[in-house]
C-alpha positions as CSV (number, residue, x, y, z in Angstrom):
1,M,50.6,44.2,6.2
2,S,53.9,42.7,5.0
3,R,56.9,41.0,6.6
4,S,60.4,41.1,5.3
5,G,63.8,40.0,6.6
6,E,67.0,38.3,6.0
7,A,67.0,34.5,5.6
8,R,69.7,32.0,6.2
9,D,71.2,32.5,2.7
10,G,70.9,36.3,2.9
11,R,68.3,36.8,0.1
12,D,65.4,39.2,0.5
13,C,61.8,39.2,-0.6
14,S,58.5,40.4,0.7
15,Y,55.2,38.6,1.2
16,N,51.9,40.2,2.0
17,L,50.3,38.1,4.7
18,L,46.8,39.4,3.9
19,S,46.8,38.9,0.2
20,G,49.3,36.1,-0.2
21,E,51.1,38.2,-2.8
22,V,54.8,37.4,-3.5
23,R,57.3,39.9,-4.7
24,G,60.7,39.0,-5.8
25,G,60.6,35.4,-6.9
26,V,60.5,31.9,-5.2
27,V,59.5,31.9,-1.6
28,Q,61.3,30.3,1.4
29,A,59.9,30.6,4.9
30,A,61.6,30.4,8.3
31,E,60.3,31.0,11.8
32,V,62.2,33.9,13.5
33,H,60.9,35.3,16.8
34,G,57.3,34.4,15.8
35,D,57.6,36.1,12.4
36,I,57.6,34.4,9.0
37,V,60.7,35.6,7.1
38,F,60.7,35.2,3.3
39,H,63.7,35.3,0.9
40,N,64.2,36.4,-2.6
41,A,65.7,33.8,-5.0
42,P,67.9,34.6,-8.0
43,S,65.9,35.1,-11.2
44,T,65.6,31.7,-13.0
45,P,63.3,30.6,-15.7
46,A,60.1,29.2,-14.3
47,P,59.5,25.6,-15.3
48,V,56.6,24.8,-17.7
49,P,54.7,21.8,-16.2
50,R,53.5,19.2,-18.7
51,Q,51.6,16.9,-16.3
52,L,48.8,15.6,-18.6
53,L,48.5,11.9,-19.1
54,A,48.8,10.7,-22.7
55,A,45.9,11.2,-25.0
56,P,43.5,8.2,-25.0
57,A,44.6,5.7,-27.6
58,H,41.1,4.7,-28.7
59,F,39.1,7.9,-28.2
60,T,36.1,7.8,-30.4
61,D,33.8,10.7,-31.6
62,R,32.3,12.9,-28.8
63,R,32.1,15.7,-31.3
64,D,29.2,17.4,-29.6
65,E,30.9,17.4,-26.2
66,L,34.2,18.7,-27.7
67,D,32.3,21.4,-29.4
68,Q,30.6,22.4,-26.1
69,L,33.9,22.6,-24.4
70,A,35.3,24.7,-27.2
71,G,32.2,27.0,-26.7
72,F,32.8,27.3,-23.0
73,L,36.4,28.3,-23.6
74,G,35.4,30.8,-26.3
75,E,32.8,32.4,-24.0
76,S,35.3,32.7,-21.1
77,R,37.8,34.4,-23.3
78,N,35.2,36.8,-24.7
79,H,34.4,37.8,-21.2
80,G,37.9,37.8,-19.9
81,T,37.3,35.2,-17.3
82,R,38.7,31.9,-16.3
83,M,37.0,28.8,-17.8
84,L,35.7,26.4,-15.2
85,A,33.8,23.4,-16.5
86,V,32.7,20.2,-14.8
87,L,32.3,16.9,-16.8
88,S,29.8,14.8,-14.9
89,G,28.6,11.3,-15.6
90,P,28.5,7.8,-14.1
91,G,31.7,5.7,-13.7
92,G,33.0,4.3,-16.9
93,I,31.2,6.8,-19.2
94,G,34.5,8.2,-20.5
95,K,34.8,11.5,-18.7
96,T,38.6,11.3,-18.3
97,A,39.1,10.2,-21.9
98,L,37.0,13.2,-23.1
99,A,38.8,15.6,-20.8
100,L,42.3,14.4,-21.8
101,Q,41.4,14.5,-25.5
102,W,40.2,18.1,-25.3
103,A,43.1,19.1,-23.1
104,H,45.6,17.8,-25.7
105,D,43.6,19.4,-28.5
106,V,43.9,22.9,-26.9
107,G,47.2,22.4,-25.0
108,D,49.1,24.9,-27.3
109,L,46.7,27.7,-26.2
110,F,48.2,27.5,-22.7
111,G,51.8,28.4,-23.0
112,D,52.5,28.2,-19.2
113,G,51.8,24.5,-19.1
114,Q,49.2,22.0,-17.9
115,L,48.6,20.7,-14.4
116,Y,47.0,17.4,-13.8
117,V,46.0,15.4,-10.7
118,D,43.8,12.4,-10.0
119,L,41.8,13.4,-7.0
120,A,40.8,9.8,-6.4
121,G,37.3,10.9,-5.3
122,F,35.8,7.6,-6.3
123,S,38.7,5.2,-6.4
124,G,37.6,3.3,-3.3
125,A,40.5,4.7,-1.3
126,R,40.8,8.0,0.6
127,P,40.3,11.0,-1.7
128,V,43.3,13.2,-2.3
129,L,43.3,16.1,0.2
130,P,43.5,19.6,-1.3
131,E,46.8,20.3,0.4
132,E,48.3,17.1,-1.1
133,A,47.2,18.2,-4.6
134,L,48.4,21.8,-4.0
135,G,51.8,20.5,-3.0
136,L,52.0,18.6,-6.3
137,F,51.1,21.7,-8.2
138,L,53.4,24.0,-6.4
139,R,56.3,21.7,-7.0
140,G,55.3,21.4,-10.6
141,L,55.5,25.2,-10.8
142,G,59.1,25.3,-9.5
143,V,58.7,25.6,-5.7
144,P,61.2,23.4,-4.0
145,S,59.7,20.7,-1.8
146,R,61.2,22.2,1.4
147,E,59.7,25.6,0.6
148,V,56.1,24.4,0.1
149,P,54.0,25.7,3.1
150,A,52.4,23.0,5.3
151,D,49.2,25.0,5.9
152,L,46.5,24.8,3.3
153,A,45.6,28.5,3.4
154,E,49.3,29.4,2.8
155,Q,49.6,26.9,0.0
156,A,46.5,28.3,-1.6
157,A,47.7,31.9,-1.3
158,L,51.1,31.0,-2.8
159,Y,49.4,29.0,-5.6
160,R,47.2,32.0,-6.5
161,S,50.2,34.3,-6.5
162,L,52.3,32.1,-8.7
163,T,49.4,31.5,-11.2
164,A,47.9,35.0,-11.2
165,D,49.0,35.9,-14.8
166,K,49.7,32.4,-16.2
167,K,48.0,30.7,-19.1
168,L,47.5,27.4,-17.4
169,L,45.3,24.4,-18.2
170,V,44.4,22.5,-15.0
171,L,42.7,19.1,-15.2
172,L,41.3,17.9,-12.0
173,D,40.3,14.3,-12.5
174,N,37.8,12.2,-10.5
175,A,36.9,14.9,-8.0
176,H,34.7,14.0,-5.0
177,S,33.4,17.4,-3.9
178,A,33.4,21.1,-4.7
179,A,35.5,21.7,-1.5
180,Q,38.2,19.5,-2.9
181,V,38.3,21.5,-6.2
182,R,38.1,25.1,-5.1
183,P,41.7,25.6,-3.8
184,L,43.1,24.0,-6.9
185,A,41.5,26.4,-9.4
186,P,43.7,29.4,-10.3
187,N,42.2,32.8,-10.6
188,S,44.0,33.8,-13.8
189,P,41.5,34.9,-16.5
190,S,43.8,33.2,-19.0
191,S,43.5,29.8,-17.3
192,A,41.1,27.0,-17.9
193,V,40.0,24.4,-15.3
194,L,38.4,21.1,-16.3
195,V,37.0,18.9,-13.6
196,T,35.7,15.4,-14.0
197,S,33.4,13.8,-11.4
198,R,30.7,11.2,-10.9
199,S,28.9,14.0,-9.0
200,R,27.5,17.1,-10.5
201,L,29.4,19.3,-8.0
202,T,26.4,21.6,-7.7
203,G,28.3,23.9,-5.4
204,L,30.7,24.8,-8.2
205,V,27.9,25.1,-10.7
206,A,26.1,27.5,-8.4
207,E,29.3,29.6,-8.4
208,G,29.4,29.8,-12.2
209,A,31.1,26.6,-13.3
210,R,29.7,25.2,-16.6
211,L,28.2,21.7,-16.4
212,L,28.5,19.2,-19.2
213,D,26.7,15.9,-18.6
214,V,28.6,13.1,-20.4
215,G,26.2,10.5,-21.7
216,P,26.6,7.0,-23.3
217,L,28.1,6.7,-26.8
218,A,25.7,6.4,-29.7
219,T,25.5,3.0,-31.2
220,S,27.5,4.1,-34.2
221,S,30.3,5.5,-32.0
222,A,30.3,2.4,-29.8
223,L,30.7,0.3,-32.9
224,R,33.7,2.3,-34.1
225,L,35.3,2.0,-30.6
226,L,34.8,-1.8,-30.8
227,A,36.3,-1.9,-34.3
228,K,39.4,0.0,-33.3
229,V,40.2,-2.9,-31.0
230,V,38.9,-6.0,-32.8
231,G,39.1,-4.9,-36.4
232,R,37.4,-6.7,-39.2
233,R,35.3,-9.0,-37.0
234,V,32.9,-6.0,-36.5
235,D,32.4,-5.8,-40.3
236,D,32.1,-9.6,-40.6
237,E,29.3,-9.8,-38.0
238,P,27.6,-6.4,-38.1
239,D,24.3,-7.4,-36.5
240,P,25.9,-9.3,-33.5
241,A,28.3,-6.4,-33.1
242,K,25.5,-3.9,-33.0
243,A,23.6,-6.0,-30.5
244,L,26.8,-6.3,-28.4
245,V,27.4,-2.6,-28.0
246,R,23.7,-2.1,-27.2
247,M,24.0,-4.6,-24.4
248,C,26.9,-2.5,-23.2
249,G,24.5,0.5,-23.1
250,G,27.0,2.7,-24.9
251,L,29.2,2.7,-21.8
252,P,32.8,3.0,-23.0
253,I,34.3,0.9,-20.2
254,A,31.9,-1.9,-21.0
255,V,32.6,-1.7,-24.7
256,R,36.3,-1.7,-24.0
257,V,36.1,-4.8,-21.8
258,A,34.0,-6.6,-24.4
259,A,36.5,-5.6,-27.1
260,A,39.4,-6.8,-24.9
261,R,37.7,-10.1,-24.4
262,L,37.4,-10.5,-28.2
263,A,41.0,-9.2,-28.9
264,T,42.5,-11.7,-26.5
265,R,40.5,-14.6,-27.9
266,P,41.0,-14.2,-31.7
267,K,39.2,-17.5,-32.4
268,W,36.0,-16.3,-30.8
269,S,33.2,-14.8,-32.8
270,V,31.3,-11.6,-31.8
271,R,28.2,-13.8,-31.4
272,K,30.0,-15.8,-28.7
273,V,30.6,-12.8,-26.5
274,L,27.1,-11.6,-27.2
275,A,25.7,-14.9,-26.0
276,E,27.7,-14.5,-22.7
277,L,26.2,-11.1,-22.2
278,G,22.7,-12.4,-22.9
279,D,22.5,-13.8,-19.3
280,E,21.6,-10.7,-17.2
281,R,22.7,-12.5,-14.0
282,R,26.3,-12.7,-15.4
283,R,26.5,-9.7,-17.6
284,L,28.3,-7.4,-15.1
285,S,30.8,-10.2,-14.2
286,V,31.5,-10.8,-17.9
287,L,32.1,-7.1,-18.4
288,S,34.9,-7.2,-15.9
289,A,38.6,-7.7,-16.3
290,P,41.7,-7.0,-14.2
291,E,42.0,-3.2,-13.7
292,L,39.0,-2.6,-16.0
293,S,35.8,-3.7,-14.3
294,V,32.3,-2.4,-14.8
295,Q,31.2,-4.2,-11.5
296,T,34.0,-2.5,-9.5
297,T,33.3,0.9,-11.0
298,F,29.7,0.8,-10.0
299,D,30.5,-0.7,-6.6
300,V,32.7,2.3,-5.7
301,S,29.9,4.7,-6.5
302,Y,27.4,2.7,-4.5
303,R,29.7,2.7,-1.4
304,T,29.6,6.5,-1.3
305,L,25.9,6.7,-0.9
306,Q,24.1,7.5,2.4
307,P,22.1,4.4,3.7
308,P,18.7,5.7,2.6
309,A,20.0,6.6,-0.9
310,A,21.6,3.2,-1.2
311,T,18.3,1.5,-0.2
312,L,16.5,3.6,-2.8
313,Y,19.1,2.8,-5.5
314,R,18.8,-1.0,-5.2
315,R,15.0,-1.0,-4.8
316,L,14.4,1.4,-7.7
317,G,16.6,-0.9,-9.7
318,L,13.7,-3.4,-9.4
319,H,11.2,-0.8,-10.9
320,P,9.2,-2.7,-13.6
321,G,9.4,0.1,-16.3
322,Q,12.1,2.2,-17.9
323,E,11.2,5.6,-16.4
324,F,9.7,6.5,-13.1
325,S,8.5,9.6,-11.2
326,A,9.8,10.9,-7.9
327,S,6.6,10.0,-6.2
328,V,7.0,6.2,-6.7
329,A,10.2,6.4,-4.6
330,A,8.2,6.8,-1.4
331,S,6.7,3.4,-1.9
332,V,10.0,1.6,-1.3
333,L,11.5,3.6,1.5
334,D,10.9,3.6,5.2
335,A,8.4,6.2,6.5
336,D,11.2,8.3,8.1
337,D,13.3,8.6,5.0
338,D,13.0,11.5,2.6
339,P,12.6,10.1,-0.9
340,L,13.4,13.4,-2.6
341,T,16.7,13.9,-0.8
342,S,17.8,10.4,-1.5
343,L,16.7,10.6,-5.2
344,E,18.6,13.9,-5.6
345,E,21.7,12.2,-4.1
346,L,21.4,9.5,-6.8
347,V,21.0,12.1,-9.5
348,D,24.0,14.1,-8.3
349,G,26.0,11.0,-8.2
350,N,25.0,10.0,-11.7
351,L,23.6,6.7,-10.6
352,V,20.1,7.8,-11.8
353,E,19.5,10.1,-14.8
354,S,16.9,12.9,-14.7
355,V,15.1,12.8,-18.1
356,G,12.4,15.4,-17.5
357,E,10.7,17.3,-14.8
358,G,10.1,14.8,-12.1
359,R,11.1,11.8,-14.3
360,Y,14.1,9.5,-13.9
361,R,15.6,6.4,-15.3
362,F,18.6,4.1,-14.9
363,H,21.3,3.3,-17.4
364,D,20.8,-0.4,-18.3
365,L,23.9,-1.6,-16.7
366,L,23.4,0.4,-13.6
367,R,19.9,-1.1,-13.3
368,L,21.5,-4.5,-13.4
369,H,23.9,-3.5,-10.7
370,A,21.2,-2.1,-8.5
371,R,19.2,-5.3,-8.9
372,N,22.2,-7.4,-8.0
373,K,22.6,-5.3,-4.9
374,A,18.9,-5.8,-4.0
375,A,19.3,-9.5,-4.3
376,A,22.4,-9.5,-2.2
377,E,21.3,-7.1,0.5
378,D,17.5,-7.3,0.6
379,G,17.1,-11.0,-0.4
380,A,14.3,-12.5,-2.4
381,A,11.6,-11.7,0.0
382,G,12.7,-8.1,0.4
383,S,13.0,-7.6,-3.3
384,E,9.6,-9.0,-4.0
385,R,8.1,-6.8,-1.3
386,A,9.7,-3.7,-3.0
387,V,8.3,-4.7,-6.4
388,R,4.8,-5.3,-5.1
389,R,4.8,-1.9,-3.3
390,M,5.7,-0.2,-6.6
391,V,3.2,-2.1,-8.6
392,E,0.5,-1.3,-6.1
393,W,1.5,2.3,-6.1
394,Y,0.7,2.4,-9.8
395,L,-2.6,0.7,-9.3
396,M,-3.7,3.2,-6.7
397,G,-2.7,6.1,-8.9
398,A,-4.6,4.6,-11.8
399,M,-7.6,3.9,-9.6
400,A,-7.7,7.6,-8.6
401,A,-7.5,8.7,-12.3
402,D,-10.2,6.1,-13.2
403,R,-12.7,7.4,-10.7
404,V,-12.3,10.9,-12.1
405,V,-12.6,9.9,-15.8
406,T,-15.2,7.2,-15.6
407,P,-16.9,7.5,-12.2
408,H,-19.9,5.3,-13.3
409,R,-18.1,2.1,-13.9
410,R,-18.7,-1.2,-12.0
411,R,-15.5,-2.1,-10.1
412,L,-14.2,-4.8,-7.8
413,D,-12.6,-3.8,-4.5
414,Y,-8.9,-4.5,-3.8
415,A,-7.1,-4.8,-0.5
416,F,-3.6,-3.3,-0.7
417,T,-0.8,-5.1,1.1
418,T,0.6,-1.7,2.2
419,E,-1.2,1.5,1.7
420,P,0.7,3.5,-0.9
421,E,2.0,7.0,-0.1
422,D,2.3,10.1,-2.2
423,V,-0.3,8.9,-4.7
424,P,-1.3,11.5,-7.3
425,E,-4.6,13.4,-6.9
426,F,-6.5,14.7,-9.9
427,A,-8.6,17.8,-10.1
428,D,-10.2,17.1,-13.5
429,R,-10.5,14.6,-16.3
430,E,-7.7,16.2,-18.3
431,S,-5.1,15.8,-15.7
432,A,-6.2,12.3,-14.9
433,L,-6.0,11.2,-18.5
434,A,-2.6,12.9,-18.9
435,W,-1.2,10.9,-16.0
436,L,-2.6,7.7,-17.3
437,E,-1.0,8.4,-20.7
438,E,2.3,9.3,-19.2
439,E,2.4,6.2,-17.0
440,R,0.9,3.9,-19.7
441,P,4.2,2.0,-20.3
442,N,4.7,1.5,-16.6
443,L,1.1,0.3,-16.1
444,V,1.4,-2.2,-18.9
445,V,4.7,-3.6,-17.6
446,C,3.3,-3.7,-14.1
447,G,0.5,-5.9,-15.3
448,R,3.0,-8.2,-16.9
449,V,5.1,-8.4,-13.7
450,A,2.0,-9.2,-11.7
451,S,1.1,-12.0,-14.0
452,E,4.7,-13.4,-14.0
453,K,4.5,-13.5,-10.2
454,S,1.1,-15.1,-10.2
455,W,-0.5,-12.1,-8.4
456,W,-3.7,-12.7,-10.4
457,E,-6.0,-10.4,-8.6
458,L,-3.5,-7.6,-8.8
459,S,-2.9,-8.4,-12.5
460,W,-6.6,-8.2,-13.2
461,Q,-7.0,-4.9,-11.4
462,L,-4.1,-3.4,-13.4
463,A,-5.9,-4.5,-16.6
464,D,-9.3,-3.2,-15.5
465,V,-8.0,0.2,-14.3
466,M,-6.7,1.0,-17.8
467,W,-10.2,1.2,-19.3
468,P,-10.6,5.0,-19.2
469,L,-7.3,5.5,-21.1
470,L,-8.0,2.8,-23.6
471,L,-11.5,4.1,-24.1
472,H,-10.3,7.6,-25.0
473,K,-6.9,7.0,-26.5
474,K,-7.5,3.5,-27.9
475,H,-3.9,2.3,-28.1
476,Y,-5.1,-0.9,-29.7
477,R,-1.9,-2.8,-29.5
478,D,-1.7,-2.2,-25.7
479,R,-5.5,-2.9,-25.5
480,L,-5.3,-6.3,-26.9
481,E,-2.4,-7.3,-24.6
482,V,-4.1,-5.8,-21.6
483,D,-7.4,-7.5,-22.3
484,E,-5.9,-10.9,-23.0
485,R,-3.9,-10.7,-19.8
486,G,-7.0,-9.6,-18.0
487,I,-8.9,-12.7,-19.3
488,E,-6.2,-15.0,-18.0
489,A,-5.9,-13.2,-14.7
490,G,-9.6,-13.3,-14.1
491,R,-9.7,-17.0,-14.9
492,R,-6.7,-17.8,-12.7
493,W,-8.1,-15.7,-9.9
494,G,-11.3,-17.6,-10.1
495,N,-13.5,-14.5,-10.4
496,A,-16.3,-15.0,-13.0
497,F,-17.2,-11.3,-13.1
498,A,-13.5,-10.4,-13.7
499,E,-13.2,-12.9,-16.6
500,W,-16.6,-11.9,-18.1
501,E,-15.6,-8.2,-18.2
502,M,-12.3,-8.8,-20.0
503,L,-13.8,-11.3,-22.5
504,K,-16.4,-8.6,-23.4
505,R,-13.7,-5.9,-23.8
506,F,-11.5,-8.1,-25.9
507,G,-14.5,-9.0,-28.1
508,M,-15.2,-5.2,-28.6
509,A,-11.6,-4.5,-29.4
510,C,-11.5,-7.3,-32.0
511,T,-14.7,-6.0,-33.5
512,T,-13.1,-2.6,-34.0
513,L,-10.0,-4.1,-35.5
514,G,-12.0,-6.3,-37.9
515,R,-11.1,-9.6,-36.3
516,Y,-14.7,-10.7,-36.3
517,D,-14.2,-14.5,-35.6
518,E,-12.2,-13.8,-32.5
519,A,-14.7,-11.2,-31.5
520,R,-17.6,-13.7,-31.8
521,T,-15.7,-16.4,-29.9
522,S,-14.8,-14.0,-27.1
523,L,-18.3,-12.5,-26.8
524,E,-20.0,-15.9,-26.7
525,A,-17.7,-16.9,-23.8
526,S,-18.5,-13.7,-22.1
527,A,-22.2,-14.2,-22.6
528,G,-22.0,-17.7,-21.1
529,L,-20.3,-16.3,-17.9
530,A,-22.9,-13.6,-17.7
531,R,-25.8,-16.1,-17.8
532,S,-24.0,-18.3,-15.2
533,M,-23.7,-15.3,-12.8
534,A,-27.5,-14.5,-13.4
535,D,-26.4,-10.9,-13.8
536,P,-29.0,-9.1,-16.0
537,R,-26.7,-6.1,-16.5
538,A,-23.8,-8.3,-17.6
539,V,-26.1,-10.2,-20.0
540,A,-27.3,-6.9,-21.5
541,A,-23.7,-5.5,-21.8
542,V,-22.6,-8.5,-23.8
543,R,-25.7,-8.4,-26.1
544,E,-24.8,-4.8,-26.8
545,A,-21.3,-5.7,-27.7
546,S,-22.7,-8.5,-30.0
547,A,-25.0,-6.0,-31.7
548,L,-22.0,-3.8,-32.4
549,L,-20.3,-6.8,-34.0
550,Q,-23.4,-7.2,-36.2
551,V,-23.1,-3.5,-37.2
552,A,-19.4,-4.0,-38.1
553,R,-20.3,-7.1,-40.2
554,G,-23.0,-5.2,-42.1
555,D,-26.1,-6.7,-40.6
556,L,-27.8,-3.4,-39.8
557,E,-31.3,-4.8,-39.7
558,G,-30.4,-7.4,-37.1
559,A,-28.4,-4.9,-35.1
560,A,-31.3,-2.4,-35.0
561,V,-33.7,-5.2,-33.7
562,L,-31.2,-6.2,-31.0
563,F,-30.6,-2.6,-29.9
564,A,-34.4,-2.0,-29.7
565,D,-34.8,-5.2,-27.6
566,L,-32.0,-4.0,-25.3
567,A,-33.6,-0.7,-24.9
568,V,-36.7,-2.5,-23.6
569,D,-34.6,-4.5,-21.2
570,Y,-32.8,-1.5,-19.8
571,R,-36.1,0.4,-19.3
572,G,-37.2,-2.6,-17.3
573,M,-34.1,-2.5,-15.1
574,A,-34.3,1.3,-14.7
575,E,-30.8,1.5,-16.0
576,D,-30.7,5.0,-17.4
577,R,-27.1,5.1,-18.4
578,G,-27.2,1.7,-20.1
579,L,-30.4,2.8,-21.9
580,G,-28.7,6.0,-23.0
581,L,-25.7,4.1,-24.5
582,T,-28.0,1.7,-26.3
583,L,-30.0,4.5,-27.8
584,I,-26.8,6.2,-29.1
585,N,-25.9,3.0,-30.9
586,L,-29.5,2.6,-32.2
587,G,-29.4,6.2,-33.3
588,G,-26.3,5.4,-35.3
589,V,-27.8,2.5,-37.1
590,L,-31.3,3.9,-38.0
591,P,-30.1,6.6,-40.4
592,R,-28.2,4.0,-42.4
593,L,-31.5,2.2,-42.8
594,G,-33.2,5.4,-44.0
595,R,-35.0,6.1,-40.7
596,T,-33.4,9.4,-39.9
597,D,-36.4,11.0,-38.1
598,E,-36.6,8.0,-35.7
599,A,-32.9,8.3,-35.1
600,M,-33.1,12.0,-34.2
601,A,-35.9,11.2,-31.6
602,V,-33.8,8.3,-30.2
603,L,-30.7,10.6,-29.9
604,D,-32.7,13.3,-28.2
605,E,-33.8,10.8,-25.6
606,A,-30.3,9.6,-25.1
607,E,-29.1,13.1,-24.6
608,A,-31.8,13.7,-22.0
609,L,-31.0,10.5,-20.1
610,L,-27.3,11.1,-20.0
611,G,-27.8,14.7,-18.9
612,G,-29.9,13.6,-16.0
613,L,-27.3,11.2,-14.5
614,V,-26.1,11.8,-11.0
615,E,-22.5,11.0,-12.1
616,P,-22.0,12.9,-15.4
617,D,-20.8,11.0,-18.5
618,P,-19.4,13.7,-20.8
619,Y,-17.8,11.2,-23.2
620,N,-21.0,9.5,-24.2
621,A,-22.9,12.8,-24.2
622,A,-20.4,13.9,-26.9
623,R,-21.0,10.6,-28.7
624,V,-24.7,11.8,-29.1
625,V,-23.5,14.8,-30.9
626,V,-21.2,12.7,-33.2
627,A,-24.2,10.4,-34.0
628,R,-26.4,13.4,-34.7
629,A,-23.9,14.8,-37.2
630,E,-23.7,11.5,-38.9
631,A,-27.5,11.3,-39.1
632,H,-27.7,14.7,-40.7
633,L,-25.0,13.8,-43.2
634,L,-26.8,10.6,-44.2
635,A,-30.0,12.6,-44.6
636,D,-28.1,15.0,-47.0
637,R,-28.3,17.9,-44.6
638,P,-24.6,19.1,-44.9
639,A,-25.1,22.4,-43.1
640,Q,-26.6,20.8,-40.0
641,A,-24.0,18.0,-40.2
642,E,-21.2,20.5,-40.3
643,R,-22.5,22.4,-37.2
644,A,-23.0,19.2,-35.2
645,A,-19.6,17.8,-36.3
646,L,-17.7,20.9,-35.2
647,D,-19.5,20.8,-31.9
648,A,-18.4,17.2,-31.6
649,V,-14.8,18.2,-32.4
650,K,-14.8,20.7,-29.5
651,A,-16.4,18.2,-27.1
652,M,-14.1,15.4,-28.0
653,D,-11.0,17.6,-28.0
654,A,-11.9,18.8,-24.5
655,L,-12.2,15.2,-23.3
656,G,-8.9,14.2,-24.9
657,S,-10.6,11.4,-26.9
658,S,-8.4,10.8,-29.9
659,R,-10.9,8.4,-31.6
660,G,-13.8,10.7,-30.9
661,S,-11.9,13.7,-32.3
662,A,-10.9,11.7,-35.4
663,D,-14.5,10.6,-36.1
664,S,-15.7,14.2,-35.6
665,H,-13.1,15.7,-38.0
666,R,-14.0,13.0,-40.5
667,L,-17.7,13.9,-40.4
668,A,-16.9,17.7,-40.6
669,A,-14.7,17.0,-43.7
670,R,-17.5,15.0,-45.4
671,A,-20.0,17.8,-44.6
672,L,-17.8,20.5,-46.0
673,E,-17.1,18.6,-49.2
674,R,-20.9,18.2,-49.7
675,S,-21.1,22.0,-49.4
676,G,-18.3,22.4,-52.0
677,R,-15.8,23.8,-49.5
678,V,-13.0,21.5,-50.5
679,E,-10.0,23.3,-49.0
680,E,-11.7,23.5,-45.6
681,A,-12.6,19.9,-45.9
682,A,-8.9,19.0,-46.6
683,E,-7.8,20.5,-43.3
684,H,-10.3,18.2,-41.4
685,W,-9.3,15.2,-43.5
686,A,-5.6,15.8,-42.5
687,L,-6.5,16.1,-38.8
688,A,-8.6,13.0,-38.9
689,L,-5.7,11.1,-40.7
690,R,-3.2,12.2,-38.1
691,L,-5.4,11.2,-35.2
692,Y,-6.3,7.8,-36.7
693,R,-2.7,7.1,-37.3
694,G,-1.9,8.0,-33.7
695,I,-4.2,5.3,-32.4
696,D,-3.2,2.7,-35.1
697,S,-6.7,2.6,-36.5
698,S,-7.5,0.9,-39.8
699,R,-9.4,4.1,-40.7
700,A,-6.0,5.8,-41.4
701,A,-5.4,3.7,-44.5
702,E,-9.0,4.4,-45.7
703,I,-8.5,8.2,-45.2
704,A,-5.2,8.2,-47.0
705,Q,-6.8,6.4,-49.9
706,R,-9.7,8.8,-49.8
707,L,-7.3,11.8,-50.0
708,E,-5.7,10.2,-53.1
709,R,-9.0,9.7,-54.8
710,P,-11.2,12.7,-53.8
711,G,-15.0,12.4,-54.2
712,G,-15.6,9.0,-52.7
713,D,-17.4,8.4,-49.5
714,L,-16.5,6.2,-46.6
715,E,-18.6,4.0,-44.3
716,P,-19.4,5.5,-40.9
717,P,-16.7,4.5,-38.4
718,A,-17.2,1.4,-36.2
719,R,-18.1,2.1,-32.6
720,D,-16.4,0.4,-29.7
721,G,-17.9,2.3,-26.8
């Protein structure tokens, strides 16, 4: 259907009311008897809009992002479609600078001009309405102001008609929503639309828009940006300059503020500004200047959040570790709030970054901002309550994993201040160990936080619950820290059993690492506590650890006597598991004293005892196989040693025990070498070396030396239980 008629100036045109198609030139509308009458204007050259802002003066690098945008444009042209791309990232990350740089680089490809509008989606004021932006665009395309329709639908139809065949570049800056963008995107296959937003605008992406997440600048790029403003001072103070941009987190707005601070204070050193930023409480205020404020930039994004998302943002900012899972979010929200919905709102708003399936983290400066908001809105008590809830969530998750991996351990009960929700459940040892490994950094940091806040019982529990992971994966650096913190926590808590346990563990770790004097001191202190508690099992456990120290120091005869005495004690206590572990250790020492047949009998008994336990102990059952392989090897029975070692490899691999697998590969390599199969042995040596290096074992250096000088033999590995 179309309308036509005579206008006030006598010119004619036609306009299809269904399609919005204009024929005959510029449109003018008048209301005559309820009909819209349109008029044809004389043919005049259409204006070519050049609305882009100037290219950024200090634009730096972003080569990968520029290449991706070039790829988007190339793909669109190959398919004969319009390019529509969304640059998404947190405030101050440099989205607008990147968009303008690319737009100026490719501007010559769009002969019909460039349109630009700041949609003010996150400016703190009311976002620009689509009809306001369309009015700006239509006027830029030559439509007189008085002839711009008032209705959004008519504006959009006219805009589509005027741009249908044009080669236009449209830059929509600071968009708030997909609805704000859609009417402003021309349909011309020769056009390109670039949108910047703090939101991911998932509605547009679902309709085919390409998403480019803009991240922080690399340290080298941030240094170049700093140098463009302050010049030689960056070269004069390279280390402080590098530390400065790292404190800025690669956020261009923060680097620019720091650079402006230096540029306007020519007598200041880089180290001076670095010292100002060193105080986390003042960092955001230091990184703020008139019209260029990191604090204000983040505040605007925060104000757009729904209340539950705002609560989650500021409380997750208190999370002890760098990364966190979606599940931990439930611990800091009210029961009626949906943590996943709020977390997705934070991700879509680029206030939290998704770093993997179900894993998230904050940009460093955003974390500071969130913590400041927590202090201001939740207060000290509310913030501490949120931290404790998160720390206890990790404890409960680790407890669940611990019970699956080492169900036989002696434990102390813990009363949670608030019962954690959405805690992981584990179907098997593999998934439990995998969770402990993934959350290891958080568990370590949570222990530190608990100690800093003098939550001594909680701090000890967090040390204790890491035992299954440290047993299987070792992580000796973490283990020493965790055990030392556990000793202090047990002592401050005033629980003798807790202190005894950690002193024993620390002594065992020091034994493995060759720190024998520290091991002896710690084990003697542990033994004293065990005697004071009149706990026979605790006394026996420390004696066993002391016997392992004797083995490590080369006193095999003394260790064998002590293990034999311990076996008698465990039989008297009817402690089958303790007896089994002692027999494994005795079975490891006897072959080195030439008593292989005795060792085999001892190991057979250990296997039977462990196999009869109500709660299975597959790790120590696999240790029996490792000890048997070693006994065969010491008795010069390489074929039997090889079979046992390969069985041990399978068992330890299935358990996820890095140390056990490394020991087993090492024994297999030695057995194969004894059989003259050097190439096969080399494969096992290489696997053992990789595994020992992965757990920071001193064995790695010995293996590397062994590979350089084939033919030598190494002492059996120390055991740490």
